[in-house]
Rosetta silent file (secondary structure, phi, psi, omega in degrees, C-alpha in Angstrom):
SEQUENCE: MKLSLNTYSICQEIPFDHLLGILTSNHFDAVEFRCEAGQAHGVELEANPARRRELRHRIEQLGLQVSVISTSQRFESPDPKVRAAAIDRSKRYVELADDLGASGIRVFGNNFPEGVPREDVVRYVGESLREIGEFAEGTEVNILLEMHGEFNYWEYALGAVQIADHACVALNYNCDERDLVDGSVAFVLGKVGDQLRHVHLHDLASETYPYLELFGLMKQRDYQGYLSLELTYSAGDPDNFVRLEAALYRSLLARLGEAG
SCORE:     score description
SCORE:     0.000 S_00000001
   1 L     0.000  138.297 -177.458  -41.699  -77.417  105.549 S_00000001
   2 E  -124.874  142.764 -175.356  -37.957  -77.832  106.055 S_00000001
   3 E   -94.932  126.992  177.543  -36.024  -77.926  109.328 S_00000001
   4 E  -120.523  157.803  174.613  -33.145  -75.517  109.907 S_00000001
   5 E  -116.298  121.173  175.028  -30.895  -74.927  112.923 S_00000001
   6 E   -85.275  127.745 -175.568  -30.162  -71.344  113.954 S_00000001
   7 L   -72.660   -9.446  174.709  -26.705  -71.177  115.515 S_00000001
   8 L   -90.083  131.155  -14.334  -27.911  -68.574  118.048 S_00000001
   9 L  -104.246    0.939 -172.457  -27.339  -69.320  120.877 S_00000001
  10 L   -62.365  -31.634 -174.594  -27.105  -73.088  121.151 S_00000001
  11 L  -113.346   20.067 -173.478  -24.175  -73.383  118.727 S_00000001
  12 L   -63.106  -25.739 -179.078  -22.354  -70.135  119.420 S_00000001
  13 L  -109.078   14.246 -176.964  -19.228  -71.954  120.645 S_00000001
  14 L  -100.645  119.864 -179.643  -19.369  -74.867  118.193 S_00000001
  15 L   -63.636  163.812 -173.314  -16.812  -74.788  115.334 S_00000001
  16 H   -54.940  -49.179 -177.141  -17.883  -75.213  111.721 S_00000001
  17 H   -63.076  -42.717  177.597  -16.906  -78.885  111.344 S_00000001
  18 H   -63.032  -40.323  178.965  -18.631  -79.892  114.572 S_00000001
  19 H   -60.085  -44.777  178.297  -21.704  -77.940  113.508 S_00000001
  20 H   -59.674  -38.064  177.949  -21.924  -79.852  110.233 S_00000001
  21 H   -63.356  -41.500  177.893  -21.802  -83.080  112.196 S_00000001
  22 H   -62.540  -43.035 -177.902  -24.721  -81.993  114.385 S_00000001
  23 H   -63.424  -47.038 -176.975  -26.760  -81.043  111.337 S_00000001
  24 H   -71.911  -40.237 -177.015  -26.230  -84.284  109.459 S_00000001
  25 H   -69.554  -20.873  179.529  -26.605  -86.625  112.434 S_00000001
  26 L  -109.496   12.490  171.126  -29.947  -85.026  113.322 S_00000001
  27 L    59.802   41.719  171.880  -31.243  -84.855  109.741 S_00000001
  28 L   -76.089  154.924  175.609  -31.556  -81.099  109.423 S_00000001
  29 L   -91.002  -24.436 -171.336  -32.195  -79.632  105.989 S_00000001
  30 E  -161.150  170.058  175.909  -30.309  -76.395  106.558 S_00000001
  31 E  -127.229  141.445  173.002  -28.385  -74.097  108.854 S_00000001
  32 E  -109.765  114.503 -176.561  -29.069  -70.464  109.734 S_00000001
  33 E   -86.756  121.692  171.615  -25.829  -68.693  110.559 S_00000001
  34 E   -82.146  115.576 -179.961  -25.973  -66.036  113.268 S_00000001
  35 L  -102.776  173.616  178.254  -23.451  -63.426  112.184 S_00000001
  36 L    61.830   26.184 -179.112  -22.080  -60.331  113.933 S_00000001
  37 L  -133.802   11.754  177.495  -21.877  -62.213  117.210 S_00000001
  38 L    62.297   34.151 -177.062  -18.360  -63.657  117.139 S_00000001
  39 L   -77.051  157.407 -171.517  -19.601  -67.224  116.864 S_00000001
  40 L   -70.008  -17.803 -179.291  -17.203  -70.125  116.443 S_00000001
  41 L   -66.993  -25.871  173.777  -18.503  -71.162  113.009 S_00000001
  42 L    77.598   10.725  178.997  -16.670  -68.183  111.496 S_00000001
  43 L   -84.317  103.751 -175.278  -19.201  -67.396  108.762 S_00000001
  44 L  -143.200  171.594  179.554  -18.893  -63.609  108.514 S_00000001
  45 L   -57.521  -30.320 -173.959  -18.608  -60.816  105.961 S_00000001
  46 L   -69.740  -12.585  178.293  -14.836  -61.011  106.150 S_00000001
  47 L   -61.433  125.478 -178.387  -14.785  -64.410  104.400 S_00000001
  48 L   -76.994  170.091 -176.173  -13.145  -63.872  101.027 S_00000001
  49 H   -54.849  -40.532  179.771  -14.625  -65.265   97.772 S_00000001
  50 H   -64.426  -41.775  178.924  -12.537  -68.439   97.890 S_00000001
  51 H   -65.616  -38.432  178.799  -13.568  -69.122  101.490 S_00000001
  52 H   -64.012  -41.969  177.830  -17.213  -68.521  100.634 S_00000001
  53 H   -63.311  -40.770  178.831  -17.023  -71.024   97.776 S_00000001
  54 H   -63.264  -45.792  179.852  -15.396  -73.542  100.090 S_00000001
  55 H   -60.224  -46.265 -179.264  -18.061  -73.093  102.791 S_00000001
  56 H   -63.297  -42.826 -179.783  -20.886  -73.501  100.302 S_00000001
  57 H   -60.818  -44.398 -177.407  -19.298  -76.575   98.746 S_00000001
  58 H   -66.947  -35.996  178.639  -18.810  -78.270  102.099 S_00000001
  59 H   -69.756  -48.965 -176.952  -22.377  -77.557  103.161 S_00000001
  60 H   -70.414  -27.369  177.814  -23.977  -78.664   99.902 S_00000001
  61 H   -60.537  -27.666 -179.877  -21.740  -81.734   99.685 S_00000001
  62 L   -93.681    8.110  179.970  -23.590  -83.031  102.751 S_00000001
  63 L    78.126   19.575 -179.168  -27.000  -82.379  101.216 S_00000001
  64 L  -106.313  166.306  174.235  -27.536  -79.264  103.343 S_00000001
  65 E  -130.846  165.078  167.162  -28.398  -75.666  102.528 S_00000001
  66 E   -94.302  120.003 -179.443  -27.945  -72.304  104.209 S_00000001
  67 E   -76.364  -56.508 -173.251  -31.446  -71.136  105.085 S_00000001
  68 E  -147.473  147.655  167.288  -30.759  -67.580  106.260 S_00000001
  69 E   -96.651  116.161 -171.510  -27.930  -65.275  107.244 S_00000001
  70 E   -97.067  109.610 -175.318  -29.087  -63.836  110.563 S_00000001
  71 E  -104.020  175.848  176.355  -27.811  -60.283  111.072 S_00000001
  72 E  -105.925    8.471 -171.282  -28.156  -57.629  113.784 S_00000001
  73 E   -70.806  135.479 -175.073  -29.020  -54.803  111.378 S_00000001
  74 E  -132.127  151.740 -172.146  -31.833  -52.461  112.479 S_00000001
  75 L  -130.266   21.333 -175.839  -33.593  -49.564  110.776 S_00000001
  76 L   -88.514   -4.464 -175.950  -35.692  -47.802  113.424 S_00000001
  77 L   -66.672  138.929  174.371  -33.311  -44.896  114.044 S_00000001
  78 L   -75.273   -8.107 -179.307  -34.609  -41.398  113.177 S_00000001
  79 L   -85.990  113.552 -178.203  -31.047  -40.508  112.112 S_00000001
  80 H   -57.981  -32.532  179.846  -30.750  -40.987  108.307 S_00000001
  81 H   -67.913  -38.269  177.586  -26.993  -41.575  108.609 S_00000001
  82 H   -65.307  -43.846  178.967  -27.501  -44.428  111.069 S_00000001
  83 H   -65.024  -40.443 -179.375  -30.098  -46.004  108.786 S_00000001
  84 H   -61.830  -39.913  178.595  -27.872  -45.549  105.736 S_00000001
  85 H   -64.237  -41.304  178.995  -25.004  -47.363  107.469 S_00000001
  86 H   -66.812  -37.845  177.992  -27.324  -50.258  108.384 S_00000001
  87 H   -63.901  -47.154 -179.158  -28.651  -50.398  104.824 S_00000001
  88 H   -61.727  -41.774  179.207  -25.150  -50.488  103.337 S_00000001
  89 H   -67.510  -37.592  177.842  -24.057  -53.253  105.702 S_00000001
  90 H   -62.612  -36.735  177.637  -27.221  -55.220  104.949 S_00000001
  91 H   -62.341  -36.558  176.821  -26.401  -55.046  101.248 S_00000001
  92 H   -65.798  -34.131  176.865  -23.065  -56.694  102.000 S_00000001
  93 H   -71.598  -30.716  172.342  -24.954  -59.445  103.785 S_00000001
  94 H   -59.143  -42.717  178.844  -27.132  -59.903  100.699 S_00000001
  95 H   -64.296  -42.320  177.487  -23.910  -60.597   98.801 S_00000001
  96 H   -62.595  -45.517  179.612  -22.756  -63.071  101.448 S_00000001
  97 H   -60.811  -42.353  179.477  -26.134  -64.813  101.410 S_00000001
  98 H   -63.756  -42.070  179.452  -26.078  -65.012   97.625 S_00000001
  99 H   -63.616  -32.458 -177.728  -22.561  -66.461   97.643 S_00000001
 100 H   -93.273   -1.512 -179.859  -23.637  -69.140  100.154 S_00000001
 101 L    75.663   22.982 -178.660  -26.908  -69.960   98.403 S_00000001
 102 L   -78.447  153.384 -178.084  -28.996  -68.718  101.334 S_00000001
 103 L   -85.363  -10.694 -179.111  -32.669  -67.864  100.871 S_00000001
 104 E  -175.749  173.436  168.771  -32.521  -64.655  102.871 S_00000001
 105 E  -121.060  141.994  177.325  -31.025  -62.306  105.438 S_00000001
 106 E   -95.119  131.821  177.271  -32.733  -61.535  108.760 S_00000001
 107 E  -134.667  176.593 -174.918  -32.984  -57.882  109.807 S_00000001
 108 E  -128.073  154.177  155.860  -34.907  -55.871  112.421 S_00000001
 109 L   -96.931  -62.700  169.734  -37.186  -52.962  113.008 S_00000001
 110 L    83.584  -83.653 -171.243  -37.221  -53.867  116.684 S_00000001
 111 L  -126.100  166.020  179.576  -38.031  -50.859  118.903 S_00000001
 112 L  -103.840  114.792  178.612  -39.587  -47.387  118.793 S_00000001
 113 L   -59.181  143.181 -178.211  -37.206  -44.561  119.742 S_00000001
 114 L   -62.381  134.395  175.401  -38.580  -42.297  122.437 S_00000001
 115 L    83.701   -0.487  179.743  -40.343  -39.208  121.159 S_00000001
 116 L  -104.967  127.738  178.942  -40.601  -40.412  117.547 S_00000001
 117 L   -55.803  138.260 -175.410  -44.104  -41.077  116.157 S_00000001
 118 H   -62.858  -36.240  179.598  -44.607  -44.776  115.580 S_00000001
 119 H   -64.163  -31.044  176.862  -45.892  -44.292  112.052 S_00000001
 120 H   -68.472  -41.237 -179.322  -42.617  -42.529  111.209 S_00000001
 121 H   -65.376  -43.066  177.158  -40.570  -45.425  112.569 S_00000001
 122 H   -59.443  -38.732  178.365  -42.592  -47.971  110.595 S_00000001
 123 H   -67.292  -41.957  177.023  -41.954  -45.844  107.517 S_00000001
 124 H   -55.154  -46.454 -177.199  -38.185  -45.679  108.228 S_00000001
 125 H   -65.690  -46.399 -178.999  -38.094  -49.459  108.427 S_00000001
 126 H   -61.785  -42.656  179.771  -40.226  -49.984  105.329 S_00000001
 127 H   -67.198  -36.144  177.021  -38.209  -47.585  103.189 S_00000001
 128 H   -64.996  -44.037  178.720  -34.962  -49.210  104.340 S_00000001
 129 H   -60.297  -40.042 -179.815  -36.303  -52.648  103.470 S_00000001
 130 H   -62.207  -43.753 -178.855  -37.297  -51.438  100.015 S_00000001
 131 H   -62.977  -40.660  178.840  -33.796  -50.161   99.257 S_00000001
 132 H   -69.849  -38.396  176.774  -32.209  -53.452  100.309 S_00000001
 133 H   -60.071  -41.468  177.661  -34.851  -55.383   98.385 S_00000001
 134 H   -62.708  -38.015  177.683  -34.013  -53.421   95.244 S_00000001
 135 H   -64.270  -33.835 -176.258  -30.347  -54.286   95.775 S_00000001
 136 H   -80.526   -5.971 -179.805  -31.267  -57.977   96.061 S_00000001
 137 L   -56.750  138.005 -178.484  -33.075  -58.048   92.720 S_00000001
 138 L    91.378   -5.289  174.195  -31.656  -60.729   90.451 S_00000001
 139 L  -111.781  179.454  174.660  -30.703  -62.968   93.379 S_00000001
 140 L  -100.848   14.707 -173.255  -32.723  -65.551   95.330 S_00000001
 141 L   -89.441  125.847  174.020  -32.167  -63.618   98.573 S_00000001
 142 E   -94.586  147.783  174.088  -35.155  -62.387  100.580 S_00000001
 143 E   -99.402  111.294 -168.267  -34.951  -59.496  103.041 S_00000001
 144 E  -109.087  109.989  177.036  -36.692  -60.867  106.124 S_00000001
 145 E   -81.899  117.263  179.661  -37.970  -58.490  108.790 S_00000001
 146 E   -78.227  135.922  173.581  -38.166  -60.404  112.051 S_00000001
 147 L   -78.062   91.371 -167.977  -41.258  -59.905  114.177 S_00000001
 148 L  -146.534  155.059 -179.074  -39.190  -59.086  117.244 S_00000001
 149 H    60.189 -139.746  177.488  -39.080  -56.526  120.034 S_00000001
 150 H   -73.341  -17.511  174.664  -41.859  -53.968  119.641 S_00000001
 151 H   -82.211    6.935  170.610  -42.104  -54.985  115.990 S_00000001
 152 H   -63.264  -32.562 -179.147  -43.365  -58.321  117.234 S_00000001
 153 L   -64.115  125.669 -170.039  -46.833  -56.763  116.936 S_00000001
 154 H   -57.036  -34.750 -174.926  -48.122  -57.888  113.574 S_00000001
 155 H   -67.717  -35.723  178.103  -49.508  -54.511  112.519 S_00000001
 156 H   -71.350  -48.119 -177.708  -46.125  -52.772  112.777 S_00000001
 157 H   -63.641  -47.751  179.680  -44.167  -55.555  111.066 S_00000001
 158 H   -64.815  -38.235  178.734  -46.709  -56.036  108.300 S_00000001
 159 H   -59.821  -41.613  178.926  -47.007  -52.283  107.853 S_00000001
 160 H   -64.610  -41.889  179.284  -43.269  -51.959  107.210 S_00000001
 161 H   -65.702  -37.524  178.542  -43.331  -54.782  104.652 S_00000001
 162 H   -68.364  -35.970  175.042  -46.301  -53.199  102.925 S_00000001
 163 H   -65.287  -40.462  177.543  -44.489  -49.865  102.759 S_00000001
 164 H   -59.507  -43.914  174.670  -41.479  -51.640  101.241 S_00000001
 165 L    48.845   53.428 -178.118  -43.805  -53.117   98.626 S_00000001
 166 L  -137.391  140.195 -175.243  -41.078  -55.242   97.072 S_00000001
 167 L   -62.047  -23.624 -178.343  -41.096  -58.873   95.981 S_00000001
 168 L   -89.042   -2.195 -175.185  -37.825  -59.559   97.828 S_00000001
 169 E  -107.694  130.859 -178.373  -39.123  -58.243  101.188 S_00000001
 170 E  -153.510 -171.402 -176.603  -41.077  -60.458  103.579 S_00000001
 171 E  -107.946  147.081  168.912  -41.488  -61.440  107.240 S_00000001
 172 E  -107.629  105.486  179.988  -39.572  -63.723  109.579 S_00000001
 173 E   -75.620  137.871 -177.889  -42.158  -64.972  112.066 S_00000001
 174 E  -122.770  106.239 -173.956  -40.817  -65.443  115.605 S_00000001
 175 L   -54.196  117.777 -172.019  -42.934  -67.770  117.752 S_00000001
 176 L  -142.549  134.919  179.977  -43.960  -65.609  120.701 S_00000001
 177 H   -59.721  -25.281 -179.830  -46.577  -66.040  123.406 S_00000001
 178 H   -64.916  -16.404 -179.033  -47.652  -62.438  122.822 S_00000001
 179 H   -79.150  -13.700 -169.723  -49.168  -63.561  119.513 S_00000001
 180 L   -77.836  135.028  173.266  -51.755  -65.793  121.131 S_00000001
 181 E  -119.459  114.400 -174.595  -55.431  -64.869  121.130 S_00000001
 182 L    54.203   39.070  176.401  -57.418  -67.166  123.422 S_00000001
 183 L    79.899    4.368 -175.870  -54.443  -69.526  123.371 S_00000001
 184 E  -119.727  147.362  177.029  -54.335  -69.716  119.563 S_00000001
 185 L   -96.455    1.598 -173.030  -51.916  -68.318  117.005 S_00000001
 186 H   -61.138  -38.019 -177.300  -54.494  -68.499  114.195 S_00000001
 187 H   -62.274  -50.541 -177.845  -55.443  -64.807  114.352 S_00000001
 188 H   -64.905  -42.867  178.461  -51.903  -63.491  113.901 S_00000001
 189 H   -63.836  -32.416  176.179  -51.049  -66.014  111.191 S_00000001
 190 H   -64.052  -28.204  179.526  -54.226  -65.017  109.418 S_00000001
 191 H   -81.902  -40.496 -170.258  -52.917  -61.447  109.317 S_00000001
 192 H  -111.631   -6.175 -170.222  -49.294  -62.063  108.304 S_00000001
 193 H   -55.507  -34.819 -178.313  -49.277  -65.553  106.783 S_00000001
 194 H   -69.735  -14.931 -178.781  -49.126  -64.406  103.172 S_00000001
 195 H  -105.686    2.933 -176.189  -45.883  -62.545  103.921 S_00000001
 196 E   -81.921  127.034  174.841  -44.083  -65.298  105.871 S_00000001
 197 E  -130.175    4.527  176.318  -40.931  -66.725  104.291 S_00000001
 198 E  -162.699  147.547 -177.324  -39.052  -67.852  107.397 S_00000001
 199 E  -135.258  133.069  172.451  -40.016  -69.000  110.909 S_00000001
 200 E  -100.488  121.385  173.424  -38.053  -69.090  114.156 S_00000001
 201 E   -96.665  158.141  175.236  -39.030  -71.886  116.540 S_00000001
 202 L  -123.759 -144.882 -175.969  -37.931  -72.031  120.165 S_00000001
 203 L   -66.077  112.735 -175.735  -38.197  -74.791  122.781 S_00000001
 204 L   -72.542   -9.820  175.340  -40.696  -77.217  121.278 S_00000001
 205 L   -84.078   -1.638 -177.871  -41.376  -78.681  124.723 S_00000001
 206 L   -59.199  138.779  176.105  -42.953  -75.369  125.739 S_00000001
 207 L   -99.094    3.327 -176.727  -46.429  -75.617  127.190 S_00000001
 208 L  -108.850   -4.283  176.244  -47.127  -71.945  126.609 S_00000001
 209 L  -129.566  132.333 -173.557  -46.884  -71.831  122.794 S_00000001
 210 L   -84.920   76.286 -176.500  -49.048  -74.083  120.539 S_00000001
 211 H   -63.799  -35.784  178.899  -46.456  -75.548  118.195 S_00000001
 212 H   -62.344  -42.200  176.741  -48.734  -78.345  117.033 S_00000001
 213 H   -64.113  -43.331  178.955  -51.331  -75.783  115.981 S_00000001
 214 H   -56.135  -49.869 -178.580  -48.651  -73.675  114.285 S_00000001
 215 H   -60.985  -38.966  178.102  -47.412  -76.633  112.234 S_00000001
 216 H   -63.383  -42.767  179.291  -50.973  -77.490  111.241 S_00000001
 217 H   -66.943  -38.714  177.645  -51.679  -73.945  110.087 S_00000001
 218 H   -66.170  -37.326  177.836  -48.422  -73.802  108.136 S_00000001
 219 H   -64.792  -41.507  177.656  -49.271  -77.115  106.505 S_00000001
 220 H   -60.508  -34.386  179.554  -52.683  -75.786  105.517 S_00000001
 221 L   -81.376   -1.743 -176.663  -50.940  -72.844  103.885 S_00000001
 222 L    56.297   43.083  179.780  -48.625  -75.255  102.040 S_00000001
 223 L   -63.714  125.146 -176.184  -45.654  -73.433  103.539 S_00000001
 224 L  -107.732    3.064 -176.042  -42.521  -74.508  101.661 S_00000001
 225 L   -88.651 -162.386 -176.177  -39.939  -72.524  103.619 S_00000001
 226 E   -96.341  142.920  165.147  -37.750  -73.219  106.630 S_00000001
 227 E  -107.165  115.506 -170.311  -38.697  -73.665  110.258 S_00000001
 228 E  -111.194  118.798  179.364  -35.504  -72.744  112.080 S_00000001
 229 E   -71.215  116.293  177.646  -34.808  -73.895  115.635 S_00000001
 230 E  -113.341   94.644 -169.713  -33.488  -70.933  117.636 S_00000001
 231 L  -104.332  131.628  176.337  -32.592  -72.508  120.958 S_00000001
 232 L   -80.872  131.913 -176.482  -31.381  -70.679  124.045 S_00000001
 233 L  -115.559  128.145  177.507  -28.373  -72.385  125.621 S_00000001
 234 L  -122.373  -47.317 -178.539  -27.405  -72.008  129.257 S_00000001
 235 L  -158.093  164.508  179.819  -25.817  -75.238  130.476 S_00000001
 236 L    97.905 -166.050 -175.849  -25.477  -78.908  129.644 S_00000001
 237 L   -93.386  109.619 -178.131  -24.628  -80.671  126.405 S_00000001
 238 H   -62.729  -34.202  178.813  -25.710  -78.571  123.382 S_00000001
 239 H   -59.112  -44.454 -177.792  -25.457  -81.590  121.069 S_00000001
 240 H   -68.158  -39.239  178.642  -27.959  -83.479  123.195 S_00000001
 241 H   -60.891  -45.848  178.250  -30.304  -80.494  123.439 S_00000001
 242 H   -61.184  -43.591 -179.593  -30.359  -80.135  119.639 S_00000001
 243 H   -59.590  -43.175  179.769  -30.956  -83.878  119.266 S_00000001
 244 H   -65.967  -41.718 -178.824  -33.927  -83.755  121.640 S_00000001
 245 H   -68.932  -37.498  176.360  -35.487  -80.749  119.932 S_00000001
 246 H   -63.922  -38.667  177.425  -35.082  -82.295  116.466 S_00000001
 247 H   -66.346  -39.716  177.076  -36.791  -85.431  117.751 S_00000001
 248 H   -62.379  -40.280  178.148  -39.615  -83.328  119.224 S_00000001
 249 H   -57.787  -47.930 -178.659  -40.071  -81.611  115.863 S_00000001
 250 H   -69.776  -31.709  175.994  -40.522  -84.917  114.090 S_00000001
 251 H   -65.383  -41.400  177.759  -42.814  -86.186  116.826 S_00000001
 252 H   -64.783  -41.165  178.382  -45.063  -83.155  116.394 S_00000001
 253 H   -64.138  -38.066  178.334  -45.171  -83.650  112.629 S_00000001
 254 H   -63.839  -43.046  177.600  -46.068  -87.309  113.172 S_00000001
 255 H   -62.633  -37.259  178.880  -48.908  -86.302  115.498 S_00000001
 256 H   -64.338  -40.374  178.479  -50.088  -83.828  112.900 S_00000001
 257 H   -64.885  -39.449  179.359  -50.133  -86.601  110.302 S_00000001
 258 H   -66.458  -39.176 -178.959  -52.119  -88.867  112.576 S_00000001
 259 H   -70.175  -30.845 -178.561  -54.603  -86.099  113.299 S_00000001
 260 L   -80.500    0.000    0.000  -54.962  -85.345  109.595 S_00000001
């Protein structure tokens, strides 16, 4: 398991150089760039090839990687033109991810439009994922459907990935209290674990989500991907908040080692 920092929302106002400093001083393995949100890091589609090479060089020079390019693209619309536009934009993000050496792009199903049968929406999402996955063939980029919104429910998210039926398409698990059965996340991970290639963590001090259990289950699965801290920022020193959460992550892993 490798630790990544998602720039949403904790680092939304932190420039690229400052961000690199936070990553290295807190021993992160990677960064997940939130794009399409006007963040200060400036990593967006508009970066030209020379700028992309420069960004990758500066990141890798510090022993870091880009874990995922986190987009806002969604595919639940019943309008084929809306889905086609999202697919085309997602393909451009595949190119950006490939240029930066990222392991994937994050996309959404998210919600069910009113009056549209749910099985149709799951199919829209799955077929969209397949087309982007086909575009990504020959790269190391995964198309990661986040379990988010109404697609947080494992059956919808997994169903879309199964419809896509493509080696480049997988799930981005998003730690959510709604996943718990009798206080445990084991049931949901048992359903989707074989399709997980990226994980979003939130406040590790939470008493309502069993992060220690999650880490243990991921370890049992020999998960080799990224666990990406997605921290909500409201006030205070973001640098200090990141530092505390990174320390909590390592403390939990240490406890897991002691228990094992």
